[in-house]
C-alpha positions in Angstrom: 18.7 -64.4 38.3 20.8 -62.9 35.4 18.0 -63.9 33.0 15.3 -62.1 35.0 17.2 -59.0 35.9 17.8 -56.7 32.9 21.2 -55.2 32.3 21.5 -51.6 33.2 22.1 -49.4 30.2 25.3 -47.7 29.5 25.9 -44.1 30.7 25.4 -42.4 27.4 22.2 -44.2 26.6 20.8 -43.3 30.0 21.7 -39.7 29.4 20.4 -39.7 25.8 17.0 -41.1 26.8 16.8 -39.1 30.0 13.9 -36.8 30.8 16.1 -33.6 30.6 17.4 -34.4 27.1 14.0 -35.3 25.8 12.7 -32.1 27.1 15.5 -30.2 25.5 14.9 -31.9 22.1 11.2 -31.1 22.4 11.9 -27.4 23.0 14.5 -27.4 20.1 11.8 -28.8 17.8 9.2 -26.3 19.0 11.6 -23.4 18.7 12.6 -24.5 15.2 9.0 -24.9 14.0 7.7 -21.6 15.4 10.8 -19.6 14.8 11.0 -21.0 11.2 7.4 -20.0 10.6 8.2 -16.4 11.7 11.3 -16.3 9.5 9.3 -17.6 6.5 6.6 -15.0 7.2 9.3 -12.3 7.1 10.7 -13.6 3.9 7.3 -13.8 2.3 6.9 -10.1 2.8 7.9 -7.8 -0.1 10.2 -5.9 2.2 9.2 -2.5 0.8 6.3 -0.2 1.7 4.8 2.9 0.1 6.9 6.0 1.0 10.0 4.1 2.0 13.3 5.8 1.2 15.7 3.6 -0.8 19.4 3.9 0.0 20.7 1.4 -2.5 19.4 0.5 -6.0 17.1 -2.5 -6.3 18.0 -4.7 -9.3 16.2 -7.5 -11.1 17.1 -11.1 -10.5 15.3 -12.5 -13.5 13.9 -11.4 -16.8 10.3 -10.3 -16.5 7.7 -8.0 -18.0 5.8 -5.4 -16.0 3.1 -3.0 -17.0 4.5 0.4 -17.6 1.9 2.3 -15.6 2.8 5.8 -16.9 2.8 4.8 -20.6 -0.4 2.7 -20.1 -2.1 5.6 -18.5 -0.9 7.8 -21.4 -2.3 5.2 -23.8 -5.6 5.2 -22.0 -5.8 9.0 -22.1 -5.1 8.9 -25.9 -7.8 6.3 -26.4 -10.2 8.4 -24.4 -9.3 11.6 -26.3 -9.5 9.9 -29.7 -12.9 8.4 -29.2 -15.4 10.3 -31.3 -18.0 12.5 -29.7 -21.6 11.2 -30.0 -24.2 13.5 -31.5 -27.9 12.7 -31.7 -30.0 14.0 -34.5 -32.0 17.1 -33.5 -35.4 15.7 -34.3 -37.1 18.9 -33.2 -35.2 20.9 -35.8 -36.3 18.7 -38.6 -39.8 18.5 -37.3 -39.9 22.3 -37.2 -38.3 22.5 -40.6 -40.9 20.2 -42.2 -43.7 22.2 -40.5 -42.3 25.5 -41.9 -41.9 24.0 -45.4 -45.4 22.5 -45.4 -46.6 25.9 -44.1 -45.4 27.4 -47.4 -47.8 25.0 -49.3 -50.6 26.0 -46.9 -49.8 29.6 -47.5 -49.9 29.1 -51.3 -53.3 27.4 -51.1 -54.9 29.9 -48.7 -53.4 33.2 -49.9 -54.0 33.8 -53.6 -52.5 37.4 -53.5 -49.3 38.6 -52.0 -51.2 41.5 -50.4 -53.0 39.0 -48.2 -49.7 38.1 -46.5 -48.4 40.4 -43.7 -45.4 42.5 -44.5 -43.5 41.0 -41.6 -44.1 37.5 -43.0 -43.1 38.6 -46.5 -39.9 40.1 -45.2 -39.1 37.0 -43.2 -39.5 34.7 -46.1 -38.2 37.1 -48.8 -41.6 36.5 -50.5 -43.1 38.5 -53.3 -45.8 38.0 -55.9 -43.6 36.2 -58.3 -42.2 33.7 -55.8 -45.8 33.1 -54.5 -46.8 32.2 -58.1 -43.7 29.9 -58.3 -44.8 28.2 -55.1 -48.1 27.2 -56.6 -46.2 24.8 -59.0 -45.7 22.6 -55.9 -49.4 22.4 -55.1 -51.9 20.0 -56.6 -55.5 19.7 -55.4 -54.6 21.7 -52.3 -51.8 19.3 -51.3 -48.0 19.2 -51.9 -46.9 17.4 -55.0 -44.7 14.3 -55.0 -41.9 16.6 -56.3 -42.3 18.8 -53.3 -42.1 15.9 -50.9 -39.0 14.6 -52.6 -37.4 18.0 -52.5 -38.1 18.3 -48.8 -36.6 14.9 -48.1 -33.6 15.8 -50.2 -33.2 19.0 -48.2 -33.4 17.0 -44.9 -30.6 14.7 -46.0 -28.5 17.6 -47.1 -28.9 19.5 -43.8 -28.1 16.3 -41.9 -25.0 15.8 -43.9 -23.8 19.3 -43.1 -23.4 18.5 -39.4 -24.6 21.8 -38.1 -23.6 22.1 -34.4 -23.7 24.7 -31.8 -20.8 27.1 -31.7 -19.5 25.6 -28.4 -19.7 22.0 -29.8 -18.0 23.0 -33.1 -15.2 24.8 -31.2 -14.6 21.8 -29.0 -14.5 19.4 -31.9 -11.8 21.5 -33.6 -9.5 21.1 -30.5 -9.9 17.4 -29.7 -7.7 14.6 -30.9 -10.7 12.8 -32.4 -10.7 12.9 -36.2 -14.4 11.9 -36.5 -17.7 12.4 -34.8 -20.3 9.8 -34.3 -23.9 10.6 -35.2 -26.9 8.7 -34.2 -30.2 8.9 -36.1 -33.4 7.3 -34.7 -34.8 4.7 -37.0 -37.4 5.7 -39.4 -36.9 9.5 -39.7 -37.2 11.6 -42.8 -33.4 11.5 -43.1 -32.0 8.4 -44.8 -28.8 7.3 -43.0 -27.5 5.4 -45.9 -27.2 8.7 -47.9 -24.6 10.0 -45.5 -20.9 9.7 -46.1 -20.3 7.3 -43.2 -18.7 4.0 -42.2 -18.8 1.4 -39.4 -22.6 1.3 -38.9 -23.9 0.1 -35.6 -27.5 -0.9 -35.4 -28.8 -0.6 -31.9 -31.7 1.7 -31.1 -30.2 4.1 -33.5 -28.8 4.0 -37.0 -25.2 5.1 -36.1 -22.5 6.4 -38.4 -19.0 7.6 -37.9 -18.1 10.5 -40.2 -15.1 12.8 -40.7 -15.7 16.4 -41.5 -13.1 18.9 -42.5 -15.5 21.7 -41.8 -18.0 21.8 -38.9 -20.8 24.4 -39.2 -22.5 26.0 -36.4 -25.8 27.8 -36.1 -24.1 31.0 -35.0 -22.1 31.3 -38.2 -24.7 32.6 -40.8 -22.4 33.4 -43.6 -20.8 30.0 -44.3 -24.0 28.3 -43.3 -26.2 30.4 -45.6 -24.0 29.7 -48.6 -24.2 25.9 -48.1 -28.0 26.1 -47.5 -28.3 28.0 -50.8 -26.6 25.1 -52.6 -29.1 22.7 -51.0 -32.1 25.0 -52.0 -31.3 25.1 -55.7 -33.6 22.3 -56.6 -36.5 24.4 -55.3 -36.8 26.3 -58.6 -38.2 29.8 -58.3 -38.3 29.8 -54.5 -34.7 29.2 -53.6 -34.4 32.4 -51.5 -37.6 31.6 -49.7 -36.3 28.1 -48.6 -32.9 29.6 -47.6 -34.6 32.3 -45.5 -36.9 29.7 -43.9 -34.0 27.4 -43.0 -31.9 30.3 -41.6 -34.8 31.5 -39.5 -34.9 28.4 -37.4 -31.3 28.9 -36.1 -30.8 25.5 -34.4 -28.1 22.8 -34.9 -28.9 19.6 -36.8 -27.2 17.5 -34.1 -27.0 17.9 -30.4 -24.1 16.7 -28.2 -24.8 13.6 -26.1 -22.4 14.1 -23.1 -23.5 11.0 -21.2 -23.1 8.6 -24.1 -19.8 10.2 -25.1 -18.3 9.9 -21.7 -19.5 6.3 -21.4 -17.9 5.4 -24.7 -14.7 7.2 -24.0 -14.4 5.4 -20.6 -15.0 2.1 -22.4 -12.3 3.0 -25.0 -9.9 3.8 -22.2 -10.6 0.5 -20.5 -10.1 -1.4 -23.7 -6.7 0.2 -24.4 -4.0 -2.4 -24.4 -1.5 -2.2 -21.5 2.1 -1.1 -22.4 4.7 -3.5 -21.0 8.3 -2.9 -20.1 10.8 -5.7 -20.2 13.4 -6.0 -17.5 16.6 -8.0 -17.9 18.6 -9.5 -15.0 20.6 -6.8 -13.1 18.4 -4.0 -14.6 17.7 -1.3 -12.0 14.1 -1.6 -10.7 14.3 1.3 -8.2 17.2 3.7 -8.4 18.6 6.0 -5.8 18.2 9.7 -5.8 21.2 12.0 -6.0 19.4 15.3 -6.2 16.6 14.2 -3.8 15.8 11.0 -1.9 14.4 8.1 -3.9 11.0 7.2 -2.4 9.0 4.0 -3.2 5.8 4.8 -5.0 2.9 2.6 -6.0 4.4 1.9 -9.5 7.6 0.8 -7.8 5.7 -1.6 -5.5 4.0 -3.2 -8.5 7.3 -3.7 -10.3 8.9 -5.2 -7.2 6.0 -7.5 -6.5 6.0 -8.7 -10.1 9.8 -9.3 -10.0 9.4 -11.3 -6.8 6.6 -13.4 -8.2 8.6 -14.1 -11.4 11.7 -14.9 -9.4 9.8 -17.4 -7.2 8.3 -18.9 -10.3 11.7 -19.3 -11.8 13.0 -21.0 -8.7 10.5 -23.8 -9.1 11.4 -26.7 -6.8 14.5 -24.8 -5.6 12.2 -22.6 -3.6 11.8 -25.5 -1.2 15.6 -25.3 -0.8 15.3 -21.8 0.5 12.6 -22.8 2.9 14.7 -25.7 4.2 17.7 -23.5 4.5 15.8 -20.9 6.6 14.3 -23.5 8.9 17.7 -25.2 9.2 19.4 -22.0 10.3 16.7 -21.5 13.0 17.3 -25.1 14.1 21.1 -24.5 14.4 20.3 -21.4 16.6 18.0 -23.4 18.7 20.5 -26.3 19.0 23.2 -23.9 20.0 21.1 -22.3 22.7 20.2 -25.6 24.3 23.7 -26.9 24.1 24.7 -23.8 26.0 21.9 -24.4 28.5 23.0 -28.0 29.0 26.6 -27.1 29.5 26.3 -24.1 31.8 22.7 -23.9 33.1 21.5 -27.4 33.7 18.7 -26.2 35.9 17.0 -24.8 32.8 17.1 -28.2 31.2 15.9 -30.0 34.3 13.1 -27.5 34.9 10.7 -27.7 32.0 8.9 -24.5 33.0 12.0 -22.5 32.9 12.8 -23.8 29.4 9.2 -23.0 28.4 9.4 -19.4 29.7 12.7 -18.7 27.9 11.5 -20.3 24.6 8.2 -18.3 24.7 10.1 -15.1 25.5 12.6 -15.4 22.7 9.9 -16.4 20.1 7.6 -13.6 21.2 10.4 -11.1 20.9 11.3 -12.4 17.4 7.6 -12.1 16.3 7.3 -8.7 17.8 10.4 -7.5 16.0 9.0 -8.7 12.7 5.6 -7.2 13.2 6.9 -3.8 14.3 9.4 -3.6 11.4 6.9 -4.6 8.7 4.5 -2.0 10.0 7.0 0.8 9.2 10.4 -0.3 7.9 11.7 3.3 8.2 11.6 2.8 12.0 13.7 -0.3 12.0 16.1 1.1 14.5 13.3 1.2 17.0 11.1 -1.7 15.9 13.9 -4.3 15.7 16.1 -3.1 18.6 13.4 -3.0 21.3 12.3 -6.7 21.4 15.9 -8.0 21.7 16.8 -5.4 24.4 13.7 -6.4 26.4 14.7 -10.1 26.2 18.3 -9.4 27.3 17.3 -7.2 30.2 14.6 -9.7 31.4 17.1 -12.6 31.3 19.8 -10.5 33.1 17.3 -9.9 35.9 16.0 -13.5 35.9 19.4 -15.2 35.7 22.7 -13.5 35.4 24.8 -11.3 33.1 26.7 -14.0 31.3 23.6 -15.9 30.5 21.8 -12.7 29.3 24.7 -11.6 27.2 25.0 -15.0 25.4 21.3 -15.5 24.8 20.9 -11.8 23.9 23.6 -11.9 21.3 22.2 -15.1 19.8 18.7 -13.5 19.7 20.3 -10.5 17.9 21.5 -12.7 15.2 18.1 -14.4 15.0 16.3 -11.1 14.6 18.9 -9.9 12.0 18.3 -13.1 10.0 14.5 -12.9 10.3 14.4 -9.3 9.1 17.1 -9.9 6.4 19.1 -7.0 7.8 22.8 -6.4 7.4 25.7 -7.2 9.6 26.2 -3.6 10.7 22.7 -3.6 12.1 23.6 -6.8 14.1 26.6 -4.9 15.5 24.3 -2.1 16.7 22.0 -4.6 18.3 24.8 -6.6 20.1 26.3 -3.3 21.3 23.0 -2.5 22.9 22.7 -5.9 24.5 26.2 -5.8 25.9 25.7 -2.3 27.3 22.4 -3.1 29.0 23.5 -6.5 30.4 26.8 -5.1 31.6 25.1 -2.7 34.0 22.6 -5.2 35.4 24.8 -6.8 38.0 22.4 -5.8 40.8 19.1 -4.0 40.6 18.5 -2.4 44.0 16.6 0.7 42.9 13.8 1.2 40.3 15.7 4.1 38.9 18.5 1.7 38.0 16.5 0.3 35.1 15.9 3.8 33.7 19.6 4.6 33.9 20.4 1.3 32.2 18.0 2.1 29.4 19.3 5.6 28.9 23.0 4.4 28.9 22.0 1.7 26.5 20.3 4.2 24.2 23.4 6.4 24.1 25.6 3.4 23.3 23.3 2.3 20.5 23.0 5.8 19.2 26.8 6.1 19.0 26.9 2.7 17.2 24.3 3.8 14.7 26.4 6.9 13.9 29.6 4.9 13.4 27.8 2.2 11.4 26.1 4.8 9.3 29.3 6.6 8.5 30.8 3.3 7.5 27.9 1.7 5.6 25.6 4.5 4.3 26.1 6.1 0.9 26.9 9.5 2.3 26.7 11.4 -1.0 23.0 10.7 -1.4 20.8 13.6 -0.3 19.4 13.3 3.2 21.6 10.5 4.4 23.1 12.6 7.2 19.7 13.5 8.4 18.6 9.9 8.3 21.7 8.8 10.3 20.8 11.4 12.9 17.2 10.3 13.0 18.1 6.6 13.4 20.5 7.5 16.2 17.7 9.4 18.0 15.4 6.4 17.5 18.0 4.1 19.0 18.4 6.4 22.0 14.7 6.6 22.6 14.4 2.8 22.2 16.9 2.1 25.0 15.1 4.5 27.3 11.7 3.0 26.5 13.1 -0.5 27.1 14.3 0.5 30.6 10.9 2.1 31.5 9.0 -0.9 30.2 11.0 -3.5 32.1 10.7 -1.4 35.2 6.9 -1.6 34.9 6.7 -5.4 34.4 9.4 -6.3 37.0 7.0 -7.9 39.4 5.6 -10.1 36.6 9.2 -11.1 35.7 9.8 -12.2 39.2 6.6 -14.3 39.3 7.1 -15.9 35.9 10.8 -16.9 36.5 10.5 -17.4 40.2 13.3 -15.0 41.0 13.8 -12.4 43.7 15.5 -9.2 42.6 17.6 -6.9 44.9 14.7 -4.5 44.9 12.4 -7.1 46.5 15.2 -8.1 48.9 15.5 -4.5 50.0 11.8 -4.3 50.6 12.0 -7.6 52.7 15.0 -6.2 54.7 13.1 -3.0 55.5 12.5 -2.8 59.3 9.0 -1.4 58.6 8.1 -4.7 56.8 4.9 -6.0 58.6 6.5 -9.4 59.4 9.7 -8.0 60.8 7.6 -5.5 62.9 5.6 -8.4 64.4 8.8 -10.3 65.1 10.3 -7.3 66.9 7.1 -6.8 68.9 6.5 -10.4 69.9 10.0 -11.8 70.1 12.4 -8.9 70.5 15.2 -11.2 71.6 14.9 -13.3 68.4 14.7 -10.1 66.4 18.0 -8.8 67.9 19.6 -12.2 67.4 18.5 -12.2 63.7 19.8 -8.7 63.3 23.2 -9.6 64.6 23.4 -12.7 62.4 22.3 -10.6 59.4 25.2 -8.2 59.9 27.7 -11.0 60.2 26.3 -12.9 57.2 26.3 -9.8 55.0 29.9 -8.9 55.9 31.0 -12.5 55.3 29.2 -12.8 51.9 30.7 -9.5 50.6 34.1 -10.7 51.7 33.9 -13.9 49.6 32.2 -12.1 46.7 28.6 -13.3 47.2 25.4 -11.4 47.5 25.5 -9.7 50.9 21.9 -8.5 50.6 20.6 -12.0 50.0 22.5 -13.4 53.0 21.3 -10.5 55.2 17.6 -11.1 54.3 18.0 -14.8 54.8 19.5 -14.2 58.2 16.7 -11.8 59.2 14.0 -14.4 58.5 15.8 -17.6 59.5 14.1 -17.7 62.9 10.7 -16.5 61.7 9.1 -19.9 62.4 9.6 -19.5 66.1 
């Protein structure tokens, strides 16, 4: 018999492997995993957003380099401004010039006497009989001589080398930072690019040269331009004045500004400008605080903070896993503490897996909600982080009792503070709100009670925010007093909103946690309740008996400190089965 009947296990082994303990361990593991993921999600966030006001300086933890955005933009602007303007050869000018010069040869061939030329034409070309005779030296067999062709080419090259621009272009070039201009000459023109004083040739569709000019001529400045044209016309022996007059009569620039190509090259030069880096040493201030005006996070600050965080995590190496393990371990300790408390004082939660599931889901959802709301706008932390914990505490106070809600609410306050990496003073504000809300929820008989609880909680948290702000905030910084007042108002509004919200979802709380609040008991005790009316109509004696028992039960319960309303309702319905 002793061989076939197994020995019963010891008491502690039966307890250890019991269903309740295994359920508790399962929920501890689930809480640790999900809560740890939420904490890690919070820690992975930079913690700063655009437009956020900084109360305390942010310092570097490691040495790193970051692009100096302001200096880099300045460098790009300099590169853009120093990029030479692009000018294309004015082919129509040289085509017209050659036509006019060849017209002189035609004139010399066709007109043998000066009298045959109109007075207007003679005045335009400063032409007389002597110069007309001199012009004939460049004619042979009715065609221009080789000397004439060479002189025309030489004049073309000289004019191209002068860089004659429009007045607007010349004025603009005198005011830019660029020390050169870039000229582009189509391949195969009369002008020889190699004859120009240039460097850095680029052969694309154009023969391109960069050149520096101390003087830029423009077509609207006839005095200086005419003197230089006269120098170019000296090889035209005997007809120098004719050539000068002909060139000056055209009145066009030798180069035209190419705005599209200039802007394209300047943009490319700006893009190719090397970024300017700034080196930060450990403990260097990344974002300072304002003393004349509030310090506000801008895009440049965010880039620096993100770079510092990336470099810090890279420097951690394998130690980064230690931070992850530590975060999850703290969540595990919180979960273990919660379930030890449940096992010691509320075994029905451990024995009923659905109750444990409801509490676990509630706490984790409130933790995630606090993280999500806070990361959306960190400036509203006194609303975003307070509301979820208040909701959890009020719901648990209604579903269980005040002691349970106070303990779990305080633990959840620490969890939220840890998740959001907030300070201890903030945790004190949160615990003050939890204690105030739970302390008033001994019995909820009227819907207005929740609104009053929320309002009182809001005032308590607002007072705590002011006290904590006076203790913890740098009061000499501009705007701190205003921000303390703003945070206090946010806390006040948060308490009020929490009361209103719980009032709206109260029926759902009763169904989820299988509890009956005093408001529902009052509705059941109402004589106009359909079931009690039917009882009074069909069994008036039983109804009167139940009413008498209800009075006695309520009085007795209140005498011994129990819920008189609950006993009264139970007595009213105890004979309903008859």
